N, CA and C atoms as an extended XYZ file, in Angstrom:
222
Properties=species:S:1:pos:R:3:atomname:S:1:resname:S:1:resid:I:1 pbc="F F F"
N        36.947      113.692       84.971 N   MET     1
C        37.062      113.417       83.432 CA  MET     1
C        35.891      114.496       83.251 C   MET     1
N        36.077      115.023       82.593 N   SER     2
C        34.646      115.804       81.921 CA  SER     2
C        33.783      114.954       80.903 C   SER     2
N        32.669      114.796       80.857 N   ARG     3
C        31.991      114.098       79.126 CA  ARG     3
C        31.500      115.119       78.627 C   ARG     3
N        31.765      114.713       77.345 N   MET     4
C        31.574      115.556       76.158 CA  MET     4
C        30.001      115.573       75.972 C   MET     4
N        29.309      116.689       75.457 N   ARG     5
C        28.039      117.042       74.970 CA  ARG     5
C        27.795      117.602       73.889 C   ARG     5
N        27.190      117.020       73.365 N   THR     6
C        26.749      117.933       71.825 CA  THR     6
C        25.244      118.438       72.165 C   THR     6
N        25.661      119.762       71.654 N   MET     7
C        24.389      120.967       72.075 CA  MET     7
C        23.354      120.575       70.686 C   MET     7
N        22.325      120.977       71.101 N   SER     8
C        21.441      120.616       70.086 CA  SER     8
C        21.110      122.280       69.455 C   SER     8
N        20.355      122.414       68.575 N   ALA     9
C        20.447      123.439       67.546 CA  ALA     9
C        19.780      124.586       68.569 C   ALA     9
N        18.838      123.976       69.095 N   GLY    10
C        18.131      124.937       70.316 CA  GLY    10
C        18.738      125.874       71.229 C   GLY    10
N        19.954      125.520       71.526 N   ASP    11
C        21.053      126.118       72.514 CA  ASP    11
C        21.611      127.439       71.571 C   ASP    11
N        21.684      127.442       70.354 N   VAL    12
C        22.307      128.225       69.650 CA  VAL    12
C        21.129      129.182       69.055 C   VAL    12
N        21.465      130.626       69.208 N   THR    13
C        20.580      131.500       68.679 CA  THR    13
C        21.395      132.648       67.740 C   THR    13
N        20.468      133.277       67.177 N   SER    14
C        21.138      134.442       65.987 CA  SER    14
C        22.157      135.349       66.590 C   SER    14
N        23.098      135.444       65.749 N   GLY    15
C        24.218      136.253       66.583 CA  GLY    15
C        24.556      137.413       65.497 C   GLY    15
N        25.659      138.246       65.536 N   THR    16
C        25.977      139.062       64.333 CA  THR    16
C        27.289      138.454       63.840 C   THR    16
N        27.369      138.953       62.641 N   SER    17
C        28.410      138.666       61.528 CA  SER    17
C        29.885      139.138       61.916 C   SER    17
N        29.815      140.282       62.761 N   ALA    18
C        30.927      140.932       62.961 CA  ALA    18
C        31.194      141.454       64.513 C   ALA    18
N        32.219      141.290       65.238 N   PRO    19
C        33.642      141.314       64.756 CA  PRO    19
C        33.522      139.656       64.669 C   PRO    19
N        34.771      139.326       63.620 N   LEU    20
C        35.057      137.994       63.818 CA  LEU    20
C        35.894      137.219       64.924 C   LEU    20
N        35.463      136.304       64.991 N   GLY    21
C        36.170      135.709       66.661 CA  GLY    21
C        34.963      135.924       67.268 C   GLY    21
N        35.288      135.471       68.840 N   ALA    22
C        34.397      135.165       69.924 CA  ALA    22
C        34.498      136.490       70.506 C   ALA    22
N        33.345      137.097       70.735 N   THR    23
C        32.925      138.479       71.404 CA  THR    23
C        31.888      137.999       72.497 C   THR    23
N        32.207      137.975       73.924 N   VAL    24
C        31.594      138.468       75.215 CA  VAL    24
C        30.587      139.255       75.131 C   VAL    24
N        29.253      139.235       75.307 N   LEU    25
C        28.249      139.722       75.247 CA  LEU    25
C        27.467      139.546       76.713 C   LEU    25
N        26.510      140.385       77.061 N   PRO    26
C        25.772      139.787       78.095 CA  PRO    26
C        24.645      139.024       77.888 C   PRO    26
N        24.875      138.245       78.625 N   GLY    27
C        24.101      136.596       78.253 CA  GLY    27
C        24.785      135.373       77.400 C   GLY    27
N        25.832      135.778       77.041 N   GLY    28
C        26.600      134.592       75.930 CA  GLY    28
C        27.752      135.151       75.414 C   GLY    28
N        27.940      134.418       74.653 N   VAL    29
C        29.427      134.760       73.572 CA  VAL    29
C        28.697      134.848       71.937 C   VAL    29
N        29.471      135.647       71.051 N   ASN    30
C        29.018      135.368       69.688 CA  ASN    30
C        30.013      134.869       68.967 C   ASN    30
N        29.730      133.921       68.206 N   PHE    31
C        31.050      133.384       67.395 CA  PHE    31
C        30.856      133.429       66.083 C   PHE    31
N        32.038      134.567       65.599 N   SER    32
C        31.607      134.786       63.867 CA  SER    32
C        32.764      134.062       63.319 C   SER    32
N        32.723      133.480       62.478 N   ILE    33
C        33.338      132.779       61.654 CA  ILE    33
C        33.159      133.452       59.921 C   ILE    33
N        34.224      133.118       59.301 N   PHE    34
C        34.093      132.943       57.787 CA  PHE    34
C        34.664      132.030       57.279 C   PHE    34
N        33.655      131.063       56.158 N   SER    35
C        34.470      130.236       55.348 CA  SER    35
C        33.514      130.337       54.211 C   SER    35
N        34.528      130.617       52.955 N   LYS    36
C        33.935      130.449       51.453 CA  LYS    36
C        32.891      129.379       51.073 C   LYS    36
N        33.638      128.150       51.728 N   HIS    37
C        33.104      127.068       50.938 CA  HIS    37
C        32.443      126.022       52.081 C   HIS    37
N        32.375      126.139       53.564 N   ALA    38
C        31.792      125.144       54.479 CA  ALA    38
C        30.524      124.837       54.274 C   ALA    38
N        29.753      124.044       54.211 N   VAL    39
C        28.383      123.658       54.460 CA  VAL    39
C        28.072      123.428       55.889 C   VAL    39
N        29.312      122.920       56.654 N   MET    40
C        28.622      122.512       58.160 CA  MET    40
C        30.117      122.822       58.888 C   MET    40
N        30.183      122.991       59.987 N   LEU    41
C        30.843      123.567       61.157 CA  LEU    41
C        30.576      123.157       62.444 C   LEU    41
N        31.764      122.746       63.372 N   GLU    42
C        31.545      122.170       64.461 CA  GLU    42
C        32.409      123.576       65.517 C   GLU    42
N        31.825      123.567       66.452 N   LEU    43
C        32.113      124.767       67.862 CA  LEU    43
C        32.713      123.659       68.514 C   LEU    43
N        33.857      123.707       68.929 N   LEU    44
C        34.295      122.664       69.876 CA  LEU    44
C        34.440      123.658       71.217 C   LEU    44
N        33.835      123.344       72.283 N   LEU    45
C        34.148      124.086       73.727 CA  LEU    45
C        34.988      123.020       74.733 C   LEU    45
N        36.296      123.752       75.479 N   PHE    46
C        36.770      122.999       76.287 CA  PHE    46
C        36.644      123.740       77.602 C   PHE    46
N        36.647      122.943       78.526 N   ASP    47
C        36.639      123.334       79.762 CA  ASP    47
C        38.064      123.922       80.320 C   ASP    47
N        39.055      123.635       79.764 N   SER    48
C        40.429      124.642       80.069 CA  SER    48
C        40.995      124.448       78.815 C   SER    48
N        42.310      125.115       78.978 N   GLU    49
C        43.270      125.063       77.958 CA  GLU    49
C        43.754      124.037       77.748 C   GLU    49
N        44.177      122.901       79.017 N   ASN    50
C        44.958      121.846       78.997 CA  ASN    50
C        44.118      120.477       78.562 C   ASN    50
N        42.755      120.392       78.418 N   ALA    51
C        41.628      119.802       78.156 CA  ALA    51
C        42.043      119.102       76.909 C   ALA    51
N        42.099      117.545       77.102 N   ALA    52
C        42.479      116.730       75.761 CA  ALA    52
C        41.269      116.719       74.792 C   ALA    52
N        39.840      116.629       75.309 N   GLN    53
C        38.711      116.498       74.855 CA  GLN    53
C        37.689      117.805       75.228 C   GLN    53
N        37.112      117.956       73.821 N   PRO    54
C        35.955      119.086       74.063 CA  PRO    54
C        34.653      118.720       75.084 C   PRO    54
N        34.436      119.579       76.055 N   SER    55
C        33.210      119.302       76.894 CA  SER    55
C        31.702      119.247       76.181 C   SER    55
N        31.957      120.432       74.806 N   ARG    56
C        30.526      120.443       74.070 CA  ARG    56
C        31.171      120.552       72.658 C   ARG    56
N        30.125      120.301       72.109 N   ILE    57
C        30.562      120.156       70.472 CA  ILE    57
C        28.882      121.055       69.861 C   ILE    57
N        29.179      121.982       69.213 N   ILE    58
C        27.773      122.615       68.873 CA  ILE    58
C        28.051      122.550       67.233 C   ILE    58
N        26.999      121.758       66.684 N   PRO    59
C        27.254      121.490       65.215 CA  PRO    59
C        26.347      123.031       64.501 C   PRO    59
N        27.199      123.564       63.377 N   LEU    60
C        26.371      124.939       62.895 CA  LEU    60
C        26.474      124.587       61.433 C   LEU    60
N        25.226      124.567       60.987 N   ASP    61
C        24.820      124.604       59.805 CA  ASP    61
C        24.991      125.872       58.625 C   ASP    61
N        25.677      125.772       57.622 N   ALA    62
C        25.904      126.923       56.633 CA  ALA    62
C        24.473      127.725       56.511 C   ALA    62
N        23.620      126.964       56.230 N   ILE    63
C        22.285      127.804       55.947 CA  ILE    63
C        21.677      128.319       57.212 C   ILE    63
N        21.156      127.294       57.945 N   LYS    64
C        20.567      127.931       59.037 CA  LYS    64
C        21.265      128.827       60.226 C   LYS    64
N        22.495      128.639       60.241 N   HIS    65
C        23.090      129.581       61.262 CA  HIS    65
C        23.770      130.850       60.596 C   HIS    65
N        23.791      130.673       59.195 N   ARG    66
C        24.390      132.091       58.638 CA  ARG    66
C        23.478      133.260       58.932 C   ARG    66
N        24.366      134.414       59.407 N   THR    67
C        23.817      135.521       59.724 CA  THR    67
C        24.042      137.032       58.855 C   THR    67
N        24.673      136.326       57.468 N   HIS    68
C        25.373      137.474       56.725 CA  HIS    68
C        25.559      136.696       55.580 C   HIS    68
N        24.759      137.297       54.640 N   LEU    69
C        25.192      136.837       53.494 CA  LEU    69
C        26.342      137.772       52.389 C   LEU    69
N        27.149      136.962       51.657 N   ALA    70
C        28.223      137.558       51.041 CA  ALA    70
C        27.665      138.744       50.007 C   ALA    70
N        27.981      139.491       49.564 N   ARG    71
C        27.559      140.688       48.355 CA  ARG    71
C        28.193      139.897       47.239 C   ARG    71
N        29.002      139.222       47.257 N   PHE    72
C        29.334      138.814       45.834 CA  PHE    72
C        29.468      137.461       45.727 C   PHE    72
N        28.313      136.696       46.566 N   ALA    73
C        28.222      135.146       46.592 CA  ALA    73
C        28.044      134.818       45.213 C   ALA    73
N        28.281      133.654       44.983 N   ARG    74
C        27.969      132.965       43.419 CA  ARG    74
C        27.427      131.912       43.359 C   ARG    74
């Protein structure tokens, strides 16, 4: 059984806002998501497609981890 690990913000570096989704890059994966109203997100990573529990949870803060500001933000 794998143990769940919550990663720190230090494990997360700035990415790019496009393309949306997961993009494999040299040295890591860029995850780009859009939400008009979210203030916090958690990225859950699983060791396999059949895993019942995530192996890692990465908390993402809307302000701290934002890499693109909407042109029409209110």
